N, CA, C and O atoms as a printed pandas DataFrame, in Angstrom:
     atom_number atom_name residue_name chain_id  residue_number  x_coord  y_coord  z_coord
0              1         N          MET        A               1   72.363  192.050   78.521
1              2        CA          MET        A               1   73.127  191.456   79.597
2              3         C          MET        A               1   72.676  192.045   80.931
3              4         O          MET        A               1   72.345  191.287   81.843
4              5         N          GLY        A               2   72.653  193.367   81.075
5              6        CA          GLY        A               2   72.263  194.001   82.330
6              7         C          GLY        A               2   73.340  193.842   83.388
7              8         O          GLY        A               2   73.990  192.800   83.469
8              9         N          GLY        A               3   73.521  194.843   84.172
9             10        CA          GLY        A               3   74.523  194.800   85.222
10            11         C          GLY        A               3   75.380  196.037   85.188
11            12         O          GLY        A               3   74.947  197.097   84.735
12            13         N          TYR        A               4   76.608  195.899   85.672
13            14        CA          TYR        A               4   77.486  197.045   85.881
14            15         C          TYR        A               4   78.880  196.782   85.340
15            16         O          TYR        A               4   79.481  195.743   85.612
16            17         N          LEU        A               5   79.382  197.731   84.575
17            18        CA          LEU        A               5   80.765  197.708   84.128
18            19         C          LEU        A               5   81.542  198.618   85.073
19            20         O          LEU        A               5   81.226  199.800   85.201
20            21         N          LEU        A               6   82.552  198.071   85.731
21            22        CA          LEU        A               6   83.309  198.839   86.709
22            23         C          LEU        A               6   84.456  199.587   86.050
23            24         O          LEU        A               6   85.228  199.012   85.283
24            25         N          ASP        A               7   84.558  200.870   86.354
25            26        CA          ASP        A               7   85.712  201.649   85.939
26            27         C          ASP        A               7   86.887  201.205   86.814
27            28         O          ASP        A               7   86.685  200.670   87.905
28            29         N          THR        A               8   88.086  201.422   86.346
29            30        CA          THR        A               8   89.270  200.991   87.080
30            31         C          THR        A               8   89.346  201.635   88.463
31            32         O          THR        A               8   89.849  201.021   89.404
32            33         N          CYS        A               9   88.852  202.862   88.593
33            34        CA          CYS        A               9   88.898  203.525   89.901
34            35         C          CYS        A               9   88.080  202.773   90.945
35            36         O          CYS        A               9   88.377  202.865   92.136
36            37         N          VAL        A              10   87.066  202.041   90.528
37            38        CA          VAL        A              10   86.226  201.289   91.470
38            39         C          VAL        A              10   86.978  200.063   91.984
39            40         O          VAL        A              10   87.013  199.811   93.189
40            41         N          ILE        A              11   87.578  199.303   91.073
41            42        CA          ILE        A              11   88.275  198.101   91.539
42            43         C          ILE        A              11   89.565  198.444   92.272
43            44         O          ILE        A              11   89.959  197.729   93.193
44            45         N          SER        A              12   90.228  199.527   91.875
45            46        CA          SER        A              12   91.462  199.900   92.571
46            47         C          SER        A              12   91.176  200.472   93.956
47            48         O          SER        A              12   92.063  200.490   94.810
48            49         N          GLU        A              13   89.966  200.932   94.186
49            50        CA          GLU        A              13   89.598  201.442   95.516
50            51         C          GLU        A              13   89.806  200.363   96.580
51            52         O          GLU        A              13   90.131  200.667   97.728
52            53         N          ALA        A              14   89.619  199.123   96.194
53            54        CA          ALA        A              14   89.779  198.006   97.138
54            55         C          ALA        A              14   91.210  197.873   97.649
55            56         O          ALA        A              14   91.434  197.274   98.701
56            57         N          THR        A              15   92.179  198.421   96.924
57            58        CA          THR        A              15   93.578  198.306   97.339
58            59         C          THR        A              15   94.002  199.432   98.271
59            60         O          THR        A              15   95.100  199.394   98.826
60            61         N          ARG        A              16   93.162  200.414   98.445
61            62        CA          ARG        A              16   93.524  201.564   99.280
62            63         C          ARG        A              16   93.430  201.199  100.765
63            64         O          ARG        A              16   92.532  200.466  101.179
64            65         N          PRO        A              17   94.366  201.719  101.555
65            66        CA          PRO        A              17   94.331  201.422  102.991
66            67         C          PRO        A              17   93.031  201.881  103.665
67            68         O          PRO        A              17   92.530  201.218  104.573
68            69         N          HIS        A              18   92.501  202.999  103.221
69            70        CA          HIS        A              18   91.255  203.526  103.790
70            71         C          HIS        A              18   90.228  203.645  102.668
71            72         O          HIS        A              18   89.842  204.747  102.280
72            73         N          ALA        A              19   89.799  202.518  102.161
73            74        CA          ALA        A              19   88.836  202.495  101.049
74            75         C          ALA        A              19   87.540  203.178  101.463
75            76         O          ALA        A              19   87.149  203.147  102.630
76            77         N          SER        A              20   86.891  203.786  100.500
77            78        CA          SER        A              20   85.613  204.452  100.748
78            79         C          SER        A              20   84.590  203.459  101.295
79            80         O          SER        A              20   84.359  202.400  100.710
80            81         N          ALA        A              21   83.990  203.813  102.412
81            82        CA          ALA        A              21   82.952  202.958  103.010
82            83         C          ALA        A              21   81.758  202.840  102.076
83            84         O          ALA        A              21   81.115  201.792  102.011
84            85         N          LYS        A              22   81.458  203.920  101.349
85            86        CA          LYS        A              22   80.312  203.889  100.431
86            87         C          LYS        A              22   80.569  202.938   99.268
87            88         O          LYS        A              22   79.680  202.188   98.863
88            89         N          VAL        A              23   81.776  202.970   98.740
89            90        CA          VAL        A              23   82.113  202.067   97.634
90            91         C          VAL        A              23   82.100  200.621   98.126
91            92         O          VAL        A              23   81.554  199.741   97.460
92            93         N          SER        A              24   82.691  200.381   99.271
93            94        CA          SER        A              24   82.692  199.022   99.840
94            95         C          SER        A              24   81.271  198.519  100.062
95            96         O          SER        A              24   80.971  197.358   99.783
96            97         N          ALA        A              25   80.396  199.388  100.561
97            98        CA          ALA        A              25   78.994  199.005  100.790
98            99         C          ALA        A              25   78.294  198.714   99.469
99           100         O          ALA        A              25   77.513  197.767   99.379
100          101         N          TRP        A              26   78.568  199.522   98.437
101          102        CA          TRP        A              26   77.939  199.301   97.124
102          103         C          TRP        A              26   78.367  197.934   96.577
103          104         O          TRP        A              26   77.541  197.173   96.073
104          105         N          ILE        A              27   79.648  197.638   96.680
105          106        CA          ILE        A              27   80.157  196.358   96.170
106          107         C          ILE        A              27   79.522  195.187   96.929
107          108         O          ILE        A              27   79.107  194.203   96.317
108          109         N          ARG        A              28   79.450  195.293   98.249
109          110        CA          ARG        A              28   78.836  194.214   99.048
110          111         C          ARG        A              28   77.357  194.030   98.710
111          112         O          ARG        A              28   76.845  192.912   98.758
112          113         N          ALA        A              29   76.670  195.120   98.368
113          114        CA          ALA        A              29   75.232  195.055   98.085
114          115         C          ALA        A              29   74.920  194.602   96.661
115          116         O          ALA        A              29   73.764  194.331   96.336
116          117         N          THR        A              30   75.938  194.519   95.816
117          118        CA          THR        A              30   75.733  194.167   94.414
118          119         C          THR        A              30   76.151  192.715   94.190
119          120         O          THR        A              30   77.234  192.296   94.597
120          121         N          LEU        A              31   75.286  191.969   93.547
121          122        CA          LEU        A              31   75.599  190.567   93.252
122          123         C          LEU        A              31   76.843  190.493   92.364
123          124         O          LEU        A              31   76.927  191.203   91.362
124          125         N          PRO        A              32   77.800  189.648   92.717
125          126        CA          PRO        A              32   79.023  189.547   91.918
126          127         C          PRO        A              32   78.754  189.271   90.437
127          128         O          PRO        A              32   79.442  189.805   89.568
128          129         N          GLU        A              33   77.757  188.442   90.158
129          130        CA          GLU        A              33   77.485  188.095   88.755
130          131         C          GLU        A              33   76.944  189.266   87.937
131          132         O          GLU        A              33   76.802  189.153   86.720
132          133         N          ARG        A              34   76.642  190.385   88.590
133          134        CA          ARG        A              34   76.172  191.576   87.874
134          135         C          ARG        A              34   77.291  192.591   87.656
135          136         O          ARG        A              34   77.063  193.637   87.049
136          137         N          MET        A              35   78.504  192.296   88.146
137          138        CA          MET        A              35   79.640  193.209   87.989
138          139         C          MET        A              35   80.601  192.658   86.935
139          140         O          MET        A              35   80.970  191.484   86.958
140          141         N          PHE        A              36   80.995  193.534   86.016
141          142        CA          PHE        A              36   81.853  193.143   84.903
142          143         C          PHE        A              36   83.055  194.072   84.808
143          144         O          PHE        A              36   83.023  195.209   85.277
144          145         N          LEU        A              37   84.114  193.563   84.191
145          146        CA          LEU        A              37   85.285  194.354   83.847
146          147         C          LEU        A              37   85.462  194.309   82.343
147          148         O          LEU        A              37   84.946  193.421   81.665
148          149         N          SER        A              38   86.193  195.272   81.840
149          150        CA          SER        A              38   86.612  195.289   80.442
150          151         C          SER        A              38   88.096  194.939   80.395
151          152         O          SER        A              38   88.814  195.123   81.378
152          153         N          VAL        A              39   88.543  194.443   79.270
153          154        CA          VAL        A              39   89.982  194.242   79.106
154          155         C          VAL        A              39   90.719  195.572   79.278
155          156         O          VAL        A              39   91.908  195.580   79.600
156          157         N          ALA        A              40   90.029  196.689   79.067
157          158        CA          ALA        A              40   90.634  198.009   79.284
158          159         C          ALA        A              40   91.049  198.192   80.736
159          160         O          ALA        A              40   92.079  198.810   81.009
160          161         N          ASN        A              41   90.266  197.664   81.673
161          162        CA          ASN        A              41   90.637  197.747   83.090
162          163         C          ASN        A              41   91.972  197.050   83.333
163          164         O          ASN        A              41   92.833  197.565   84.045
164          165         N          LEU        A              42   92.130  195.883   82.736
165          166        CA          LEU        A              42   93.370  195.127   82.924
166          167         C          LEU        A              42   94.564  195.907   82.384
167          168         O          LEU        A              42   95.630  195.935   83.000
168          169         N          ALA        A              43   94.376  196.539   81.230
169          170        CA          ALA        A              43   95.453  197.342   80.641
170          171         C          ALA        A              43   95.796  198.528   81.539
171          172         O          ALA        A              43   96.971  198.838   81.735
172          173         N          GLU        A              44   94.782  199.188   82.082
173          174        CA          GLU        A              44   95.037  200.337   82.957
174          175         C          GLU        A              44   95.745  199.910   84.243
175          176         O          GLU        A              44   96.641  200.607   84.720
176          177         N          ILE        A              45   95.349  198.781   84.797
177          178        CA          ILE        A              45   96.003  198.287   86.013
178          179         C          ILE        A              45   97.463  197.940   85.721
179          180         O          ILE        A              45   98.355  198.322   86.479
180          181         N          GLU        A              46   97.708  197.221   84.630
181          182        CA          GLU        A              46   99.085  196.859   84.261
182          183         C          GLU        A              46   99.930  198.104   84.000
183          184         O          GLU        A              46  101.099  198.158   84.383
184          185         N          GLN        A              47   99.338  199.096   83.352
185          186        CA          GLN        A              47  100.058  200.343   83.094
186          187         C          GLN        A              47  100.443  201.008   84.415
187          188         O          GLN        A              47  101.571  201.472   84.578
188          189         N          GLY        A              48   99.508  201.050   85.344
189          190        CA          GLY        A              48   99.790  201.638   86.648
190          191         C          GLY        A              48  100.900  200.906   87.380
191          192         O          GLY        A              48  101.776  201.532   87.977
192          193         N          ILE        A              49  100.864  199.589   87.334
193          194        CA          ILE        A              49  101.905  198.784   87.988
194          195         C          ILE        A              49  103.262  199.050   87.339
195          196         O          ILE        A              49  104.271  199.190   88.031
196          197         N          ALA        A              50  103.281  199.120   86.012
197          198        CA          ALA        A              50  104.536  199.308   85.281
198          199         C          ALA        A              50  105.179  200.667   85.550
199          200         O          ALA        A              50  106.385  200.825   85.360
200          201         N          THR        A              51  104.396  201.642   85.989
201          202        CA          THR        A              51  104.953  202.977   86.248
202          203         C          THR        A              51  105.468  203.143   87.675
203          204         O          THR        A              51  106.085  204.159   87.997
204          205         N          LEU        A              52  105.220  202.157   88.528
205          206        CA          LEU        A              52  105.624  202.276   89.932
206          207         C          LEU        A              52  107.132  202.131   90.110
207          208         O          LEU        A              52  107.755  201.246   89.524
208          209         N          ASP        A              53  107.702  203.005   90.920
209          210        CA          ASP        A              53  109.111  202.883   91.295
210          211         C          ASP        A              53  109.272  201.952   92.491
211          212         O          ASP        A              53  110.330  201.351   92.680
212          213         N          ASP        A              54  108.221  201.835   93.293
213          214        CA          ASP        A              54  108.237  201.003   94.501
214          215         C          ASP        A              54  108.031  199.539   94.094
215          216         O          ASP        A              54  106.909  199.114   93.817
216          217         N          VAL        A              55  109.125  198.780   94.063
217          218        CA          VAL        A              55  109.086  197.387   93.615
218          219         C          VAL        A              55  108.177  196.544   94.504
219          220         O          VAL        A              55  107.457  195.679   94.006
220          221         N          GLY        A              56  108.202  196.783   95.795
221          222        CA          GLY        A              56  107.354  196.034   96.718
222          223         C          GLY        A              56  105.877  196.263   96.449
223          224         O          GLY        A              56  105.082  195.323   96.451
224          225         N          LYS        A              57  105.517  197.514   96.218
225          226        CA          LYS        A              57  104.116  197.828   95.918
226          227         C          LYS        A              57  103.713  197.209   94.583
227          228         O          LYS        A              57  102.605  196.692   94.443
228          229         N          ALA        A              58  104.610  197.262   93.605
229          230        CA          ALA        A              58  104.321  196.668   92.297
230          231         C          ALA        A              58  104.082  195.165   92.430
231          232         O          ALA        A              58  103.153  194.630   91.824
232          233         N          LYS        A              59  104.913  194.480   93.218
233          234        CA          LYS        A              59  104.733  193.035   93.434
234          235         C          LYS        A              59  103.393  192.742   94.096
235          236         O          LYS        A              59  102.694  191.801   93.720
236          237         N          LYS        A              60  103.045  193.555   95.080
237          238        CA          LYS        A              60  101.782  193.380   95.795
238          239         C          LYS        A              60  100.593  193.559   94.847
239          240         O          LYS        A              60   99.633  192.789   94.897
240          241         N          LEU        A              61  100.660  194.579   93.983
241          242        CA          LEU        A              61   99.561  194.820   93.043
242          243         C          LEU        A              61   99.486  193.741   91.966
243          244         O          LEU        A              61   98.392  193.358   91.550
244          245         N          LYS        A              62  100.634  193.247   91.514
245          246        CA          LYS        A              62  100.618  192.137   90.548
246          247         C          LYS        A              62   99.955  190.904   91.158
247          248         O          LYS        A              62   99.174  190.217   90.499
248          249         N          ALA        A              63  100.273  190.633   92.420
249          250        CA          ALA        A              63   99.658  189.491   93.111
250          251         C          ALA        A              63   98.153  189.709   93.272
251          252         O          ALA        A              63   97.370  188.775   93.100
252          253         N          TRP        A              64   97.750  190.928   93.597
253          254        CA          TRP        A              64   96.324  191.261   93.723
254          255         C          TRP        A              64   95.600  191.022   92.398
255          256         O          TRP        A              64   94.518  190.436   92.368
256          257         N          LEU        A              65   96.207  191.480   91.306
257          258        CA          LEU        A              65   95.603  191.283   89.987
258          259         C          LEU        A              65   95.509  189.789   89.668
259          260         O          LEU        A              65   94.451  189.306   89.265
260          261         N          ARG        A              66   96.600  189.068   89.846
261          262        CA          ARG        A              66   96.665  187.640   89.514
262          263         C          ARG        A              66   95.791  186.778   90.429
263          264         O          ARG        A              66   95.102  185.871   89.963
264          265         N          ASP        A              67   95.824  187.066   91.727
265          266        CA          ASP        A              67   95.183  186.176   92.700
266          267         C          ASP        A              67   93.761  186.571   93.090
267          268         O          ASP        A              67   93.000  185.735   93.578
268          269         N          GLU        A              68   93.400  187.821   92.884
269          270        CA          GLU        A              68   92.065  188.270   93.278
270          271         C          GLU        A              68   91.217  188.730   92.097
271          272         O          GLU        A              68   90.126  188.207   91.868
272          273         N          VAL        A              69   91.717  189.701   91.354
273          274        CA          VAL        A              69   90.896  190.277   90.277
274          275         C          VAL        A              69   90.598  189.247   89.194
275          276         O          VAL        A              69   89.434  188.990   88.891
276          277         N          LEU        A              70   91.631  188.659   88.612
277          278        CA          LEU        A              70   91.410  187.733   87.492
278          279         C          LEU        A              70   90.545  186.532   87.874
279          280         O          LEU        A              70   89.596  186.232   87.150
280          281         N          PRO        A              71   90.826  185.831   88.976
281          282        CA          PRO        A              71   89.959  184.691   89.298
282          283         C          PRO        A              71   88.550  185.094   89.726
283          284         O          PRO        A              71   87.592  184.375   89.441
284          285         N          ASN        A              72   88.412  186.227   90.403
285          286        CA          ASN        A              72   87.081  186.634   90.863
286          287         C          ASN        A              72   86.181  187.101   89.725
287          288         O          ASN        A              72   84.962  186.937   89.789
288          289         N          PHE        A              73   86.773  187.684   88.681
289          290        CA          PHE        A              73   85.956  188.157   87.561
290          291         C          PHE        A              73   85.907  187.146   86.427
291          292         O          PHE        A              73   84.906  187.071   85.715
292          293         N          ASP        A              74   86.962  186.372   86.246
293          294        CA          ASP        A              74   87.031  185.268   85.302
294          295         C          ASP        A              74   86.182  185.481   84.047
295          296         O          ASP        A              74   86.592  186.210   83.144
296          297         N          ALA        A              75   85.016  184.860   83.980
297          298        CA          ALA        A              75   84.160  184.923   82.785
298          299         C          ALA        A              75   83.428  186.256   82.659
299          300         O          ALA        A              75   82.673  186.459   81.708
300          301         N          ARG        A              76   83.641  187.157   83.600
301          302        CA          ARG        A              76   82.972  188.460   83.548
302          303         C          ARG        A              76   83.936  189.569   83.124
303          304         O          ARG        A              76   83.735  190.738   83.453
304          305         N          ILE        A              77   84.978  189.192   82.397
305          306        CA          ILE        A              77   85.878  190.164   81.785
306          307         C          ILE        A              77   85.511  190.211   80.309
307          308         O          ILE        A              77   85.623  189.214   79.596
308          309         N          ILE        A              78   85.073  191.374   79.866
309          310        CA          ILE        A              78   84.541  191.522   78.507
310          311         C          ILE        A              78   85.657  191.912   77.544
311          312         O          ILE        A              78   86.367  192.896   77.754
312          313         N          ASN        A              79   85.793  191.121   76.488
313          314        CA          ASN        A              79   86.772  191.390   75.441
314          315         C          ASN        A              79   86.236  192.403   74.442
315          316         O          ASN        A              79   85.048  192.726   74.430
316          317         N          VAL        A              80   87.138  192.894   73.609
317          318        CA          VAL        A              80   86.742  193.782   72.517
318          319         C          VAL        A              80   86.359  192.895   71.343
319          320         O          VAL        A              80   87.213  192.268   70.715
320          321         N          ASP        A              81   85.067  192.851   71.056
321          322        CA          ASP        A              81   84.579  192.094   69.905
322          323         C          ASP        A              81   84.238  193.102   68.803
323          324         O          ASP        A              81   84.365  194.307   69.024
324          325         N          PRO        A              82   83.809  192.642   67.629
325          326        CA          PRO        A              82   83.530  193.584   66.545
326          327         C          PRO        A              82   82.495  194.660   66.897
327          328         O          PRO        A              82   82.645  195.805   66.472
328          329         N          SER        A              83   81.455  194.323   67.658
329          330        CA          SER        A              83   80.442  195.336   67.979
330          331         C          SER        A              83   81.010  196.405   68.910
331          332         O          SER        A              83   80.710  197.588   68.751
332          333         N          VAL        A              84   81.825  195.998   69.875
333          334        CA          VAL        A              84   82.455  196.974   70.772
334          335         C          VAL        A              84   83.466  197.810   69.990
335          336         O          VAL        A              84   83.527  199.027   70.161
336          337         N          ALA        A              85   84.256  197.166   69.136
337          338        CA          ALA        A              85   85.278  197.883   68.367
338          339         C          ALA        A              85   84.664  198.931   67.448
339          340         O          ALA        A              85   85.169  200.050   67.360
340          341         N          THR        A              86   83.579  198.578   66.763
341          342        CA          THR        A              86   82.973  199.558   65.857
342          343         C          THR        A              86   82.310  200.691   66.635
343          344         O          THR        A              86   82.369  201.844   66.208
344          345         N          ARG        A              87   81.685  200.386   67.761
345          346        CA          ARG        A              87   81.091  201.443   68.596
346          347         C          ARG        A              87   82.189  202.352   69.148
347          348         O          ARG        A              87   82.033  203.573   69.184
348          349         N          TRP        A              88   83.292  201.753   69.575
349          350        CA          TRP        A              88   84.432  202.499   70.102
350          351         C          TRP        A              88   84.958  203.477   69.051
351          352         O          TRP        A              88   85.171  204.656   69.335
352          353         N          GLY        A              89   85.162  202.975   67.848
353          354        CA          GLY        A              89   85.626  203.836   66.765
354          355         C          GLY        A              89   84.654  204.963   66.469
355          356         O          GLY        A              89   85.065  206.098   66.227
356          357         N          ARG        A              90   83.371  204.652   66.490
357          358        CA          ARG        A              90   82.344  205.665   66.244
358          359         C          ARG        A              90   82.381  206.743   67.329
359          360         O          ARG        A              90   82.315  207.933   67.022
360          361         N          LEU        A              91   82.486  206.334   68.588
361          362        CA          LEU        A              91   82.532  207.308   69.686
362          363         C          LEU        A              91   83.769  208.202   69.578
363          364         O          LEU        A              91   83.689  209.409   69.805
364          365         N          LEU        A              92   84.908  207.608   69.233
365          366        CA          LEU        A              92   86.128  208.398   69.061
366          367         C          LEU        A              92   85.987  209.386   67.908
367          368         O          LEU        A              92   86.369  210.550   68.027
368          369         N          GLY        A              93   85.436  208.911   66.790
369          370        CA          GLY        A              93   85.250  209.777   65.630
370          371         C          GLY        A              93   84.264  210.901   65.891
371          372         O          GLY        A              93   84.507  212.044   65.503
372          373         N          GLU        A              94   83.156  210.585   66.544
373          374        CA          GLU        A              94   82.159  211.613   66.866
374          375         C          GLU        A              94   82.749  212.665   67.800
375          376         O          GLU        A              94   82.483  213.857   67.645
376          377         N          GLY        A              95   83.544  212.228   68.763
377          378        CA          GLY        A              95   84.183  213.176   69.675
378          379         C          GLY        A              95   85.146  214.095   68.951
379          380         O          GLY        A              95   85.154  215.304   69.183
380          381         N          ARG        A              96   85.951  213.530   68.081
381          382        CA          ARG        A              96   86.903  214.337   67.315
382          383         C          ARG        A              96   86.174  215.308   66.397
383          384         O          ARG        A              96   86.545  216.478   66.303
384          385         N          ARG        A              97   85.126  214.817   65.713
385          386        CA          ARG        A              97   84.369  215.660   64.796
386          387         C          ARG        A              97   83.717  216.835   65.528
387          388         O          ARG        A              97   83.637  217.936   64.982
388          389         N          SER        A              98   83.254  216.611   66.751
389          390        CA          SER        A              98   82.573  217.666   67.504
390          391         C          SER        A              98   83.546  218.593   68.233
391          392         O          SER        A              98   83.125  219.536   68.903
392          393         N          GLY        A              99   84.847  218.324   68.101
393          394        CA          GLY        A              99   85.831  219.158   68.779
394          395         C          GLY        A              99   86.032  218.783   70.241
395          396         O          GLY        A              99   86.668  219.517   70.997
396          397         N          GLN        A             100   85.486  217.633   70.635
397          398        CA          GLN        A             100   85.643  217.139   72.005
398          399         C          GLN        A             100   86.205  215.720   71.965
399          400         O          GLN        A             100   85.494  214.756   72.249
400          401         N          PRO        A             101   87.498  215.596   71.609
401          402        CA          PRO        A             101   88.082  214.259   71.527
402          403         C          PRO        A             101   88.018  213.542   72.874
403          404         O          PRO        A             101   88.148  214.162   73.929
404          405         N          ARG        A             102   87.821  212.245   72.819
405          406        CA          ARG        A             102   87.677  211.422   74.025
406          407         C          ARG        A             102   88.945  210.624   74.275
407          408         O          ARG        A             102   89.578  210.157   73.328
408          409         N          PRO        A             103   89.325  210.460   75.543
409          410        CA          PRO        A             103   90.442  209.557   75.838
410          411         C          PRO        A             103   90.105  208.138   75.364
411          412         O          PRO        A             103   88.963  207.690   75.477
412          413         N          LEU        A             104   91.100  207.449   74.842
413          414        CA          LEU        A             104   90.892  206.111   74.276
414          415         C          LEU        A             104   90.209  205.153   75.240
415          416         O          LEU        A             104   89.234  204.498   74.872
416          417         N          MET        A             105   90.707  205.061   76.465
417          418        CA          MET        A             105   90.164  204.075   77.407
418          419         C          MET        A             105   88.756  204.436   77.861
419          420         O          MET        A             105   87.920  203.549   78.036
420          421         N          ASP        A             106   88.478  205.725   78.055
421          422        CA          ASP        A             106   87.118  206.125   78.436
422          423         C          ASP        A             106   86.133  205.746   77.338
423          424         O          ASP        A             106   85.046  205.239   77.615
424          425         N          ALA        A             107   86.523  205.998   76.088
425          426        CA          ALA        A             107   85.644  205.653   74.970
426          427         C          ALA        A             107   85.463  204.140   74.866
427          428         O          ALA        A             107   84.374  203.671   74.535
428          429         N          LEU        A             108   86.518  203.373   75.146
429          430        CA          LEU        A             108   86.401  201.913   75.112
430          431         C          LEU        A             108   85.453  201.420   76.204
431          432         O          LEU        A             108   84.620  200.551   75.948
432          433         N          LEU        A             109   85.567  201.957   77.406
433          434        CA          LEU        A             109   84.648  201.563   78.477
434          435         C          LEU        A             109   83.215  201.935   78.123
435          436         O          LEU        A             109   82.296  201.144   78.336
436          437         N          ALA        A             110   83.019  203.135   77.584
437          438        CA          ALA        A             110   81.670  203.558   77.197
438          439         C          ALA        A             110   81.110  202.644   76.113
439          440         O          ALA        A             110   79.954  202.227   76.192
440          441         N          ALA        A             111   81.915  202.329   75.106
441          442        CA          ALA        A             111   81.462  201.443   74.027
442          443         C          ALA        A             111   81.089  200.068   74.569
443          444         O          ALA        A             111   80.091  199.481   74.151
444          445         N          THR        A             112   81.882  199.562   75.489
445          446        CA          THR        A             112   81.608  198.254   76.092
446          447         C          THR        A             112   80.295  198.290   76.862
447          448         O          THR        A             112   79.475  197.380   76.744
448          449         N          ALA        A             113   80.097  199.342   77.652
449          450        CA          ALA        A             113   78.851  199.474   78.423
450          451         C          ALA        A             113   77.641  199.560   77.495
451          452         O          ALA        A             113   76.625  198.908   77.735
452          453         N          ILE        A             114   77.749  200.356   76.447
453          454        CA          ILE        A             114   76.632  200.521   75.508
454          455         C          ILE        A             114   76.300  199.195   74.843
455          456         O          ILE        A             114   75.144  198.771   74.837
456          457         N          GLU        A             115   77.302  198.543   74.285
457          458        CA          GLU        A             115   77.067  197.317   73.520
458          459         C          GLU        A             115   76.580  196.150   74.375
459          460         O          GLU        A             115   75.930  195.236   73.866
460          461         N          HIS        A             116   76.886  196.175   75.657
461          462        CA          HIS        A             116   76.474  195.072   76.534
462          463         C          HIS        A             116   75.331  195.457   77.468
463          464         O          HIS        A             116   74.963  194.680   78.349
464          465         N          GLY        A             117   74.767  196.653   77.282
465          466        CA          GLY        A             117   73.629  197.072   78.089
466          467         C          GLY        A             117   73.947  197.200   79.567
467          468         O          GLY        A             117   73.135  196.841   80.420
468          469         N          LEU        A             118   75.139  197.715   79.869
469          470        CA          LEU        A             118   75.588  197.836   81.254
470          471         C          LEU        A             118   75.620  199.293   81.699
471          472         O          LEU        A             118   75.859  200.191   80.891
472          473         N          SER        A             119   75.382  199.520   82.973
473          474        CA          SER        A             119   75.621  200.829   83.578
474          475         C          SER        A             119   77.105  200.902   83.908
475          476         O          SER        A             119   77.722  199.889   84.237
476          477         N          LEU        A             120   77.677  202.098   83.820
477          478        CA          LEU        A             120   79.094  202.272   84.130
478          479         C          LEU        A             120   79.234  202.805   85.552
479          480         O          LEU        A             120   78.628  203.816   85.905
480          481         N          VAL        A             121   80.025  202.127   86.355
481          482        CA          VAL        A             121   80.240  202.518   87.747
482          483         C          VAL        A             121   81.585  203.227   87.829
483          484         O          VAL        A             121   82.626  202.638   87.538
484          485         N          THR        A             122   81.554  204.507   88.231
485          486        CA          THR        A             122   82.771  205.307   88.256
486          487         C          THR        A             122   82.642  206.475   89.211
487          488         O          THR        A             122   81.541  206.905   89.554
488          489         N          ARG        A             123   83.771  206.971   89.625
489          490        CA          ARG        A             123   83.820  208.224   90.379
490          491         C          ARG        A             123   83.968  209.386   89.403
491          492         O          ARG        A             123   83.615  210.522   89.716
492          493         N          ASN        A             124   84.489  209.091   88.230
493          494        CA          ASN        A             124   84.841  210.103   87.235
494          495         C          ASN        A             124   83.674  210.392   86.296
495          496         O          ASN        A             124   83.773  210.191   85.085
496          497         N          VAL        A             125   82.589  210.855   86.858
497          498        CA          VAL        A             125   81.356  211.059   86.102
498          499         C          VAL        A             125   81.576  211.994   84.921
499          500         O          VAL        A             125   81.077  211.734   83.826
500          501         N          LYS        A             126   82.313  213.073   85.129
501          502        CA          LYS        A             126   82.504  214.054   84.050
502          503         C          LYS        A             126   83.257  213.463   82.857
503          504         O          LYS        A             126   83.077  213.919   81.728
504          505         N          ASP        A             127   84.099  212.454   83.097
505          506        CA          ASP        A             127   84.840  211.830   81.998
506          507         C          ASP        A             127   83.919  211.101   81.023
507          508         O          ASP        A             127   84.291  210.856   79.875
508          509         N          PHE        A             128   82.724  210.760   81.478
509          510        CA          PHE        A             128   81.805  209.984   80.647
510          511         C          PHE        A             128   80.560  210.779   80.250
511          512         O          PHE        A             128   79.617  210.226   79.684
512          513         N          ALA        A             129   80.564  212.078   80.552
513          514        CA          ALA        A             129   79.445  212.936   80.146
514          515         C          ALA        A             129   79.384  212.957   78.620
515          516         O          ALA        A             129   80.415  213.017   77.950
516          517         N          GLY        A             130   78.203  212.908   78.095
517          518        CA          GLY        A             130   78.033  212.944   76.651
518          519         C          GLY        A             130   77.941  211.574   76.010
519          520         O          GLY        A             130   77.504  211.454   74.865
520          521         N          PHE        A             131   78.344  210.545   76.728
521          522        CA          PHE        A             131   78.139  209.189   76.231
522          523         C          PHE        A             131   76.731  208.781   76.644
523          524         O          PHE        A             131   76.257  209.163   77.714
524          525         N          ASP        A             132   76.081  208.024   75.816
525          526        CA          ASP        A             132   74.699  207.619   76.090
526          527         C          ASP        A             132   74.681  206.374   76.974
527          528         O          ASP        A             132   74.285  205.292   76.542
528          529         N          ILE        A             133   75.124  206.554   78.231
529          530        CA          ILE        A             133   75.160  205.437   79.175
530          531         C          ILE        A             133   74.688  205.909   80.545
531          532         O          ILE        A             133   74.799  207.084   80.894
532          533         N          LYS        A             134   74.165  204.966   81.302
533          534        CA          LYS        A             134   73.785  205.266   82.678
534          535         C          LYS        A             134   75.040  205.170   83.540
535          536         O          LYS        A             134   75.810  204.215   83.441
536          537         N          ILE        A             135   75.228  206.185   84.389
537          538        CA          ILE        A             135   76.391  206.244   85.272
538          539         C          ILE        A             135   75.947  206.022   86.711
539          540         O          ILE        A             135   74.934  206.569   87.148
540          541         N          VAL        A             136   76.702  205.225   87.437
541          542        CA          VAL        A             136   76.487  205.024   88.870
542          543         C          VAL        A             136   77.757  205.492   89.572
543          544         O          VAL        A             136   78.853  205.026   89.258
544          545         N          ASN        A             137   77.610  206.415   90.526
545          546        CA          ASN        A             137   78.743  206.896   91.306
546          547         C          ASN        A             137   78.578  206.432   92.748
547          548         O          ASN        A             137   77.838  207.057   93.507
548          549         N          PRO        A             138   79.251  205.350   93.147
549          550        CA          PRO        A             138   79.065  204.830   94.501
550          551         C          PRO        A             138   79.733  205.677   95.584
551          552         O          PRO        A             138   79.560  205.395   96.770
552          553         N          TRP        A             139   80.482  206.694   95.208
553          554        CA          TRP        A             139   81.120  207.562   96.192
554          555         C          TRP        A             139   80.137  208.567   96.803
555          556         O          TRP        A             139   80.411  209.157   97.848
556          557         N          ILE        A             140   78.976  208.754   96.131
557          558        CA          ILE        A             140   78.017  209.742   96.668
558          559         C          ILE        A             140   76.798  209.065   97.253
559          560         O          ILE        A             140   75.894  209.740   97.746
């Protein structure tokens, strides 16, 4: 496939009042058809919205997800298929066996990137150390 799988921190950066100029520049310089999301991103965004006490902010983020993220990514949201699921399970098992258990969502993003031949775009480089994927950090 080729392209970039965005970590949730990358897409949520767009909602910040003072978004990183470097991240904004990276997004503008990257063809939209080369940027992908995982269903894991949607789950993380919904989880974040559900934990908010500020009802107004929650409404604003729900509208952002519904009106901007979902339509803009549409066919570029990658589901968990059998190849991603088996890779995900393998990564989780290998981490546990080595004494370095991996967070579920990080392992799912890594499995998705591996199975679809995508680089992972994130600020959280250390969270993905040890996975056999190319990392892009647009914050630096």
